[in-house]
SERO-4910 file (N, C-alpha, C, O; in steps of 0.05 Angstrom, whole numbers):
BEGIN
 pado doro    nc1    nc2    nc3   cac1   cac2   cac3    cc1    cc2    cc3    oc1    oc2    oc3
  Met    A   -889   -612    -92   -872   -591    -81   -849   -603    -65   -826   -592    -66
  Phe    A   -855   -624    -50   -834   -636    -33   -810   -645    -49   -787   -640    -41
  Pro    A   -814   -660    -72   -790   -667    -88   -774   -643    -97   -749   -644    -98
  Gly    A   -787   -621   -104   -773   -597   -112   -756   -586    -90   -733   -578    -94
  Leu    A   -768   -585    -66   -752   -575    -43   -729   -593    -37   -707   -583    -30
  Leu    A   -733   -619    -39   -712   -638    -34   -689   -634    -54   -665   -636    -46
  Gly    A   -695   -628    -79   -675   -623    -99   -659   -598    -93   -634   -598    -96
  Gln    A   -673   -577    -84   -659   -552    -77   -641   -557    -54   -618   -546    -53
  Leu    A   -650   -573    -34   -633   -578    -11   -608   -593    -19   -586   -587     -9
  Arg    A   -611   -613    -37   -588   -628    -46   -568   -610    -60   -544   -613    -57
  Arg    A   -578   -592    -77   -560   -574    -92   -545   -555    -72   -522   -549    -76
  Ala    A   -560   -546    -51   -547   -529    -32   -525   -543    -17   -504   -532    -12
  Ile    A   -531   -568     -9   -511   -584      5   -486   -589    -13   -464   -588     -3
  Ala    A   -491   -594    -38   -469   -599    -57   -451   -574    -60   -428   -577    -67
  Met    A   -463   -551    -56   -447   -526    -60   -430   -519    -36   -412   -503    -38
  Ile    A   -435   -532    -13   -420   -525     12   -390   -527      9   -376   -509     16
  Pro    A   -379   -549     -2   -350   -551     -5   -339   -528    -22   -317   -517    -16
  Thr    A   -353   -521    -43   -344   -499    -61   -344   -472    -46   -325   -457    -48
  Leu    A   -365   -467    -31   -367   -442    -15   -345   -441      6   -333   -420     10
  Leu    A   -340   -463     19   -319   -464     39   -292   -459     26   -275   -444     38
  Leu    A   -287   -470      2   -262   -466    -12   -259   -437    -19   -237   -425    -17
  Leu    A   -280   -425    -29   -279   -396    -37   -273   -379    -13   -257   -360    -14
  Gly    A   -286   -385     10   -281   -370     34   -253   -372     44   -240   -353     52
  Leu    A   -242   -397     43   -214   -401     51   -195   -387     33   -175   -376     42
  Thr    A   -200   -387      7   -183   -374    -12   -183   -344     -7   -162   -331     -8
  Ala    A   -206   -332     -1   -208   -304      4   -192   -296     29   -181   -275     31
  Leu    A   -192   -315     49   -178   -309     74   -148   -311     71   -133   -294     80
  Val    A   -139   -332     57   -110   -337     54    -97   -320     33    -76   -309     37
  Ala    A   -110   -318     10    -99   -303    -13   -120   -285    -25   -131   -291    -46
  Pro    A   -126   -263    -12   -147   -245    -21   -143   -236    -50   -120   -235    -60
  Ser    A   -165   -228    -63   -164   -219    -90   -148   -193    -92   -148   -177    -74
  Met    A   -135   -190   -116   -119   -166   -120   -133   -147   -139   -121   -127   -148
  Ser    A   -158   -151   -145   -172   -136   -166   -189   -114   -155   -208   -105   -169
  Tyr    A   -183   -104   -131   -201    -84   -120   -184    -60   -110   -160    -63   -104
  Ser    A   -197    -38   -109   -186    -14    -96   -207      8    -97   -218     13   -118
  Cys    A   -213     20    -74   -233     42    -73   -220     69    -78   -234     89    -77
  Tyr    A   -194     70    -82   -180     95    -82   -163    100   -107   -141    111   -106
  Gly    A   -174     92   -130   -160     96   -155   -145     72   -164   -141     53   -149
  Asp    A   -137     73   -189   -123     50   -202    -93     55   -203    -84     74   -215
  Ile    A    -79     37   -189    -49     39   -189    -38     40   -217    -20     55   -223
  Asn    A    -49     23   -235    -38     22   -262    -43     48   -277    -28     54   -297
  Ala    A    -62     64   -269    -68     89   -283    -50    111   -272    -47    132   -286
  Leu    A    -39    108   -249    -21    128   -238      5    128   -253     18    107   -257
  Gln    A     14    151   -261     39    153   -277     59    170   -262     53    192   -252
  Ala    A     83    160   -261    106    176   -251    120    187   -275    123    173   -295
  Pro    A    129    212   -274    141    225   -297    165    210   -308    181    199   -293
  Thr    A    166    209   -334    190    197   -347    211    219   -350    205    243   -352
  Ile    A    236    211   -349    258    230   -350    277    223   -373    284    199   -377
  Ser    A    284    243   -389    304    239   -410    332    241   -396    339    261   -386
  Cys    A    346    219   -398    371    217   -382    394    231   -397    412    218   -407
  Thr    A    394    257   -396    416    273   -406    436    276   -384    431    269   -361
  Ser    A    459    287   -391    480    292   -371    471    311   -349    479    308   -326
  Val    A    454    330   -356    443    349   -337    425    335   -316    425    343   -293
  Arg    A    411    315   -325    392    302   -307    402    275   -297    386    258   -288
  Ala    A    428    272   -298    440    247   -289    433    240   -260    427    216   -255
  Pro    A    433    259   -241    425    251   -214    397    240   -211    392    221   -197
  Glu    A    378    252   -226    351    242   -226    349    214   -237    335    197   -227
  Cys    A    363    210   -259    363    183   -271    375    162   -252    366    140   -251
  Ala    A    396    171   -237    408    153   -218    388    145   -196    387    122   -187
  Arg    A    372    165   -188    352    159   -167    330    140   -178    321    122   -163
  Leu    A    323    143   -203    303    125   -215    314     96   -216    300     77   -210
  Ala    A    339     94   -224    352     68   -226    353     55   -198    350     31   -195
  Met    A    358     71   -178    360     61   -151    333     51   -142    331     30   -129
  Val    A    311     65   -148    284     56   -141    279     28   -153    268     11   -140
  Gln    A    286     25   -179    282     -1   -192    298    -23   -178    288    -45   -174
  Arg    A    323    -17   -172    340    -38   -160    330    -45   -132    330    -69   -125
  Thr    A    323    -25   -116    313    -32    -89    287    -47    -90    282    -64    -73
  Ala    A    269    -40   -108    244    -54   -110    249    -84   -117    236   -101   -105
  Glu    A    267    -89   -135    274   -116   -142    285   -131   -118    279   -154   -113
  Ala    A    303   -118   -103    315   -131    -80    295   -135    -57    295   -156    -43
  Asp    A    276   -116    -54    257   -118    -33    236   -140    -38    222   -149    -19
  Met    A    232   -147    -63    212   -167    -70    216   -193    -54    196   -205    -46
  Val    A    240   -201    -50    246   -226    -35    235   -224     -7    222   -242      3
  Arg    A    241   -202      7    232   -199     34    202   -194     36    190   -203     56
  Leu    A    190   -182     16    161   -177     17    145   -203     16    122   -203     27
  Arg    A    155   -224      4    140   -249      3    132   -259     31    111   -271     34
  Lys    A    149   -253     51    143   -261     78    117   -248     88    103   -260    105
  Tyr    A    111   -224     78     88   -209     88     65   -208     68     46   -193     71
  Glu    A     66   -225     47     46   -223     26     18   -228     35      0   -213     28
  Ile    A     14   -248     51    -13   -255     60    -24   -233     79    -47   -224     73
  Pro    A    -10   -224    100    -22   -202    116    -26   -177    100    -45   -162    105
  Ile    A     -8   -170     81    -12   -146     65    -38   -148     49    -53   -129     48
  Lys    A    -42   -171     37    -66   -175     21    -91   -175     38   -113   -166     29
  Arg    A    -89   -186     62   -112   -187     80   -120   -159     88   -143   -151     88
  Val    A   -100   -143     96   -105   -115    104   -116   -100     81   -135    -84     84
  Ala    A   -104   -104     57   -113    -89     33   -142    -95     27   -158    -77     20
  Arg    A   -150   -120     29   -178   -128     24   -197   -114     44   -217   -104     36
  Asn    A   -189   -114     70   -207   -103     90   -210    -73     87   -231    -62     94
  Leu    A   -189    -59     77   -190    -30     75   -196    -21     46   -197      3     41
  Cys    A   -200    -40     28   -205    -34      0   -182    -18    -13   -187      1    -28
  Leu    A   -158    -26     -6   -134    -15    -18   -121    -35    -37   -127    -58    -37
  Asp    A   -104    -25    -55    -89    -42    -72    -65    -53    -56    -49    -37    -46
  Pro    A    -61    -79    -54    -39    -90    -38    -12    -81    -49      7    -79    -33
  Ala    A    -10    -76    -75     16    -66    -86     23    -39    -74     47    -33    -72
  Leu    A      3    -23    -67      8      3    -56     20      0    -28     39     14    -20
  Ile    A      8    -18    -12     19    -22     15     47    -33     14     65    -24     28
  Ala    A     52    -52     -4     79    -63     -8     99    -42    -16    121    -42     -7
  Ala    A     90    -23    -33    108     -2    -42    115     17    -20    138     26    -18
  Ile    A     96     23     -2    103     41     20    122     27     40    140     39     50
  Ile    A    118      1     44    136    -14     61    164    -15     49    184    -12     64
  Ser    A    166    -17     23    192    -17     10    204     11     12    228     14     18
  Gln    A    188     31      7    198     59      8    208     67     36    229     79     39
  Glu    A    192     60     56    197     70     83    219     55     97    236     68    111
  Ser    A    220     29     94    239     14    111    255     -7     96    271    -22    108
  Arg    A    252     -8     69    264    -29     53    256    -56     65    272    -75     67
  Val    A    231    -58     73    219    -82     84    235    -91    109    241   -115    112
  Gly    A    242    -72    125    256    -78    150    286    -77    149    299    -77    170
  Leu    A    297    -76    125    327    -77    122    340    -54    136    362    -57    147
  Leu    A    328    -30    137    340     -6    148    335     -3    177    343     17    189
  Leu    A    321    -22    190    312    -18    217    329    -33    238    342    -53    232
  Asp    A    329    -22    262    343    -34    284    322    -41    305    312    -23    320
  Asn    A    315    -66    307    293    -75    325    267    -60    320    252    -54    338
  Gly    A    262    -54    295    238    -41    287    239    -11    285    221      2    275
  Trp    A    262      1    294    264     31    295    283     41    273    301     27    264
  Asp    A    278     66    265    296     79    247    321     88    262    323     84    286
  Arg    A    340    100    248    365    107    260    362    127    283    377    127    302
  Asp    A    342    145    281    338    166    301    318    157    323    312    173    341
  Gln    A    309    132    321    290    122    342    264    139    343    252    141    365
  Gln    A    256    150    320    232    166    320    209    152    305    185    157    310
  Lys    A    216    135    286    195    122    269    198     92    272    220     81    275
  Tyr    A    175     78    272    174     50    280    160     33    259    140     41    247
  Gly    A    171     10    254    157    -10    239    162     -9    209    175      9    198
  Leu    A    151    -29    195    154    -32    166    145     -7    152    156      1    132
  Met    A    123      6    162    112     29    149    120     55    162    110     77    155
  Gln    A    139     54    182    152     77    194    133     98    204    131    120    192
  Ile    A    119     91    225    100    109    238    113    125    260    128    114    276
  Asn    A    109    151    260    123    169    278    113    165    307     89    166    312
  Arg    A    131    161    325    124    156    353    111    181    366     95    178    385
  Gln    A    116    205    357    105    229    368     76    233    359     61    248    372
  Gln    A     69    221    337     42    225    326     23    203    333     -1    208    336
  Tyr    A     33    178    335     15    155    338     26    136    359     50    133    362
  Gln    A      7    124    373     15    102    392     19     77    376      4     71    357
  Arg    A     40     62    383     46     38    368     24     17    370     11     14    391
  Ser    A     19      3    347     -1    -18    347     13    -43    336     19    -45    313
  Gly    A     18    -62    354     30    -87    346     61    -86    344     72    -64    346
  Val    A     73   -109    340    101   -111    335    108    -98    309     91    -96    291
  Trp    A    133    -90    305    141    -74    282    135    -86    255    130    -72    236
  Asp    A    134   -113    253    129   -125    227    104   -142    228    101   -161    212
  Ser    A     86   -136    246     61   -151    249     39   -142    231     41   -120    219
  Glu    A     18   -158    228     -5   -150    212    -19   -126    225    -30   -109    211
  Asp    A    -18   -124    252    -30   -101    266    -16    -75    257    -29    -55    253
  His    A     10    -77    256     25    -53    247     19    -45    218     15    -22    212
  Ile    A     18    -65    201     11    -60    173    -17    -48    171    -22    -30    154
  Asn    A    -35    -58    187    -62    -48    187    -63    -19    197    -77     -2    186
  Gln    A    -47    -12    217    -46     15    228    -35     34    207    -47     55    202
  Gly    A    -13     27    194     -2     44    173    -20     48    150    -23     70    139
  Ser    A    -33     26    142    -51     27    119    -76     44    125    -87     57    108
  Thr    A    -85     42    150   -108     58    159   -101     88    158   -117    105    150
  Ile    A    -76     95    167    -67    123    165    -67    132    136    -74    154    130
  Leu    A    -59    114    118    -59    121     89    -88    126     80    -93    146     66
  Val    A   -107    109     87   -135    113     79   -145    140     90   -158    155     75
  Leu    A   -139    146    115   -148    171    126   -135    195    112   -148    216    108
  Ser    A   -110    191    103    -96    212     88   -110    217     61   -113    240     53
  Ile    A   -117    195     48   -130    198     22   -158    211     26   -166    228     10
  Asn    A   -172    203     47   -198    215     53   -196    245     58   -214    260     50
  Glu    A   -175    253     72   -171    282     77   -168    297     50   -179    318     47
  Val    A   -152    286     32   -148    299      7   -174    300     -9   -180    320    -22
  Gln    A   -189    278     -8   -215    277    -22   -234    298    -12   -248    311    -27
  Ala    A   -234    302     15   -252    322     27   -243    350     19   -261    367     15
  Arg    A   -217    355     18   -208    382     11   -210    388    -19   -214    411    -27
  His    A   -208    367    -35   -208    370    -64   -227    350    -77   -218    332    -91
  Pro    A   -253    354    -73   -273    334    -83   -274    333   -113   -284    313   -124
  Thr    A   -265    354   -127   -267    354   -157   -243    340   -170   -243    336   -194
  Trp    A   -223    334   -154   -200    320   -166   -207    292   -175   -227    280   -165
  Thr    A   -192    281   -194   -196    253   -202   -187    235   -179   -171    243   -162
  Leu    A   -196    210   -179   -187    191   -159   -157    187   -159   -144    185   -138
  Asp    A   -146    187   -183   -117    183   -185   -101    206   -172    -81    201   -159
  Arg    A   -110    231   -177    -97    253   -164   -101    254   -134    -83    261   -119
  Gln    A   -124    246   -125   -130    244    -96   -112    223    -83   -102    227    -61
  Leu    A   -108    201    -97    -90    180    -87    -62    190    -85    -48    185    -65
  Arg    A    -52    204   -105    -25    215   -105    -22    234    -81     -3    234    -67
  Gly    A    -42    252    -78    -42    271    -56    -43    256    -29    -30    265    -10
  Gly    A    -57    234    -28    -58    218     -3    -31    207      4    -25    205     28
  Leu    A    -16    198    -16     11    188    -11     29    209      2     43    204     21
  Cys    A     27    234     -9     44    255      2     34    263     30     51    270     47
  Thr    A      8    262     35     -2    268     61      7    247     81     14    253    104
  Tyr    A      6    221     73     16    200     90     45    204     98     52    202    121
  His    A     61    212     78     89    217     83     93    239    103    110    238    121
  Ala    A     77    260    101     79    282    120     69    274    148     82    281    167
  Lys    A     47    260    149     36    252    175     54    234    190     60    238    214
  Thr    A     64    213    177     81    194    191    109    205    197    123    195    214
  Gly    A    116    226    182    142    239    187    140    263    205    160    276    210
  Asn    A    116    268    216    111    291    233    119    317    219    132    335    231
  Leu    A    110    320    194    115    344    178     89    359    174     67    348    180
  Gln    A     91    383    164     67    399    159     51    387    135     63    380    115
  Val    A     25    386    138      8    377    116     -4    402    103    -18    418    116
  Tyr    A      1    406     78     -8    430     64    -37    427     54    -45    406     46
  Glu    A    -51    449     56    -79    449     48    -83    447     17   -102    435      8
  Glu    A    -64    459      3    -65    457    -26    -55    429    -35    -57    410    -19
  Asp    A    -46    426    -59    -37    400    -68    -14    391    -50      7    404    -50
  Pro    A    -17    369    -35      4    360    -16     30    353    -30     51    352    -17
  Cys    A     29    347    -56     53    339    -71     67    363    -84     88    359    -97
  Asp    A     57    387    -80     69    410    -93     97    415    -84    115    422   -100
  Arg    A    102    412    -58    128    418    -47    149    397    -56    172    404    -62
  Asp    A    141    372    -56    160    351    -63    144    326    -72    130    314    -55
  Asp    A    146    319    -97    131    296   -107    148    271   -110    139    251   -122
  Tyr    A    173    272   -101    191    249   -105    180    225    -90    181    203   -100
  Tyr    A    170    229    -65    160    207    -49    138    192    -64    139    168    -67
  Ala    A    118    207    -74     96    195    -88    105    181   -113     96    159   -119
  Asn    A    123    193   -128    132    180   -153    148    155   -147    145    135   -161
  Ser    A    164    155   -125    178    131   -118    160    108   -110    163     85   -118
  Val    A    139    115    -94    120     95    -85    105     84   -109    100     60   -111
  Ile    A     97    101   -128     82     93   -151     99     73   -168     89     53   -177
  Arg    A    124     80   -173    141     62   -188    145     35   -175    144     14   -188
  Arg    A    148     35   -149    151     10   -134    124     -6   -136    125    -30   -140
  Ala    A    102      8   -133     76     -5   -135     72    -19   -162     61    -41   -164
  His    A     79     -5   -183     77    -17   -210     93    -43   -211     84    -63   -222
  Tyr    A    117    -42   -201    134    -66   -201    122    -89   -185    121   -111   -195
  Phe    A    113    -83   -161    102   -104   -144     75   -114   -155     69   -138   -153
  Lys    A     60    -97   -168     35   -105   -180     40   -125   -202     26   -145   -206
  Ser    A     62   -121   -217     68   -139   -239     81   -165   -229     86   -184   -245
  His    A     86   -167   -203     98   -191   -191     80   -203   -170     89   -216   -151
  Gly    A     54   -200   -173     35   -216   -157     22   -202   -134      5   -214   -121
  Phe    A     28   -176   -129     15   -162   -107    -10   -147   -118    -24   -133   -103
***
């Protein structure tokens, strides 16, 4: 029995470097293959036939694509904290990146962390009247606070509409997040009924960032 135990001990010791490497990898560059709140790739934003009548909508779609491409450069600075927060909250990191792009253009639109009206703060633009600030405007603490608000928003939609698919609940959660952080009314029915542009814009950005490593 003793030789058998000795062999097991040797194999366990030999595995330590591998386990340490796996742990370090998870800390520095968390996996992108998880999400408890639906599949980003399954979420679809409506396609638009670009006729002359719908030219303004097509222009907005083109703008979303251009801004996502431009924001990609600035997002790389926050890739590790975004992925770490995403892993801890079981969110898709591309979704967090998309909200940061949508809300603040990854800080480009901000003045010392504030929007033009000094009402919303940070990369994820959290309303000062609704929430106490957590961390510096571009810190991991701030990203965690905004992402936690998103999770709570999705959970609210799931509680109100338990029969909806995960994808529809996620879309509703995006609209609820937009309302909560903007200090707007949150509707009991489908939160995206009044205006689904925000959700569609975030989804399109998330698809782009997902295909580029988030």
